[in-house]
C-alpha positions in Angstrom: 0.0 -0.1 -0.1 1.2 3.4 -0.8 0.1 6.8 -0.2 0.0 9.0 2.9 -1.0 7.2 6.3 -2.5 9.4 8.9 -3.0 8.2 12.5 -5.8 10.2 14.1 -6.7 10.5 17.8 -10.3 10.5 19.0 -12.4 13.4 17.6 -9.4 14.8 15.8 -10.2 16.9 12.9 -8.3 17.1 9.4 -8.9 19.2 6.4 -8.7 17.1 3.2 -9.2 19.0 -0.1 -11.3 21.7 1.7 -13.5 19.3 3.5 -13.3 19.1 7.3 -13.3 15.5 8.6 -13.6 14.5 12.2 -12.5 11.2 13.5 -14.9 9.1 15.6 -14.4 8.0 19.2 -11.4 5.7 18.7 -8.1 6.2 17.3 -7.8 5.3 13.6 -5.7 5.2 10.6 -6.5 6.7 7.2 -4.7 5.8 3.9 -4.7 8.7 1.6 -4.4 7.1 -1.9 -4.9 10.0 -4.2 -1.6 11.7 -4.9 -1.3 15.4 -4.1 -4.4 15.5 -2.1 -4.3 18.5 0.1 -4.4 17.6 3.9 -4.0 19.4 7.0 -4.2 18.5 10.7 -6.3 21.0 12.4 -4.3 20.4 15.4 -1.3 21.6 13.7 -2.7 24.5 11.9 -0.9 27.9 12.6 -3.5 30.8 13.3 -3.0 34.0 11.5 -2.2 35.8 14.7 0.6 33.3 15.3 2.4 34.0 12.1 5.1 36.1 13.9 8.5 34.4 13.0 10.2 33.5 9.8 9.8 29.8 10.0 6.0 30.4 10.9 5.5 32.7 7.8 6.9 29.9 5.5 4.7 27.3 7.3 1.7 29.4 6.9 2.3 29.8 3.2 2.3 26.0 2.7 -0.9 25.7 5.1 -2.7 28.2 2.7 -2.0 26.0 -0.1 -3.2 22.7 1.8 -6.4 24.7 2.9 -7.3 25.6 -0.7 -6.7 29.3 0.2 -3.6 29.9 -2.1 -2.7 28.9 -5.6 0.0 26.2 -5.5 2.0 27.8 -8.4 1.9 31.2 -6.9 2.9 29.9 -3.3 5.7 27.7 -4.7 7.8 30.9 -5.5 7.1 32.3 -2.1 8.0 29.0 -0.3 11.2 28.6 -2.2 12.2 32.4 -1.3 11.3 31.6 2.3 13.3 28.5 2.4 16.2 30.4 1.0 16.0 33.0 3.5 15.7 30.4 6.2 18.9 28.8 4.8 20.7 31.9 5.7 20.1 31.5 9.5 19.8 27.6 9.8 23.5 26.6 8.7 23.8 23.3 10.7 24.0 20.2 8.8 20.4 18.9 10.3 18.6 22.1 9.5 20.2 22.1 6.0 18.9 18.6 5.4 15.4 19.6 6.5 15.4 22.5 4.3 16.6 20.3 1.3 13.9 18.0 2.2 11.2 20.6 2.1 12.4 22.1 -1.1 12.3 18.6 -2.7 8.8 18.2 -1.6 7.8 21.7 -2.9 9.4 21.0 -6.3 7.5 17.6 -6.5 4.1 19.2 -5.6 4.0 17.7 -2.2 3.0 20.7 0.1 2.0 18.4 3.0 5.3 16.7 3.2 7.1 20.3 2.8 5.1 21.7 5.8 6.0 18.5 7.7 9.6 19.0 7.3 9.3 23.0 7.9 7.4 22.3 11.1 10.8 20.5 12.3 12.3 23.9 12.5 9.9 25.6 14.8 11.6 24.2 18.0 15.1 25.2 16.7 13.9 28.7 15.7 12.3 29.1 19.3 15.7 28.2 20.9 17.4 30.6 18.6 14.8 33.5 19.4 15.2 32.7 23.0 18.9 33.0 22.9 18.8 36.0 20.9 16.5 37.8 23.4 18.6 36.6 26.3 21.8 38.0 24.6 20.1 41.3 24.0 18.8 41.4 27.5 22.3 40.9 28.8 23.9 43.4 26.5 21.3 45.9 27.4 21.9 45.1 31.0 25.7 45.5 30.9 25.2 48.8 29.1 23.1 50.0 31.8 25.5 48.8 34.6 28.3 50.5 32.6 26.6 53.8 32.4 25.7 53.6 36.1 29.4 52.8 37.1 31.2 55.6 34.9 32.7 58.4 36.8 31.3 61.7 36.3 
């Protein structure tokens, strides 16, 4: 059997080609046999007000394709540009591999797989943002302390 296999929890909702589908009371597995079907787990959906970081922006573009709210060919260029920008920040080998897999999925018209790969960068981005904020906070604190200790 080929195709995408989704494992769904009780009452979990997914969007398939624009239709919201809710699982029953038990865990289940669905095999999606149609190639290039647009599928989005609603628990994984990024809400518009959460699109506040570079990785989330790229993920959101992919999500718009899957929800049917963006034209795949128009979004492909935006996704590729977004991935190129992310590659300037995520320079470690593992992240590069993830970005390469996302790029490959996009070129093959597999937006779901691209989104799945891109979502792997979200925790890394969060760590980078947290470290950057902490560094800025320390820098600001050090500047304030130096200004206070300077003799008049």
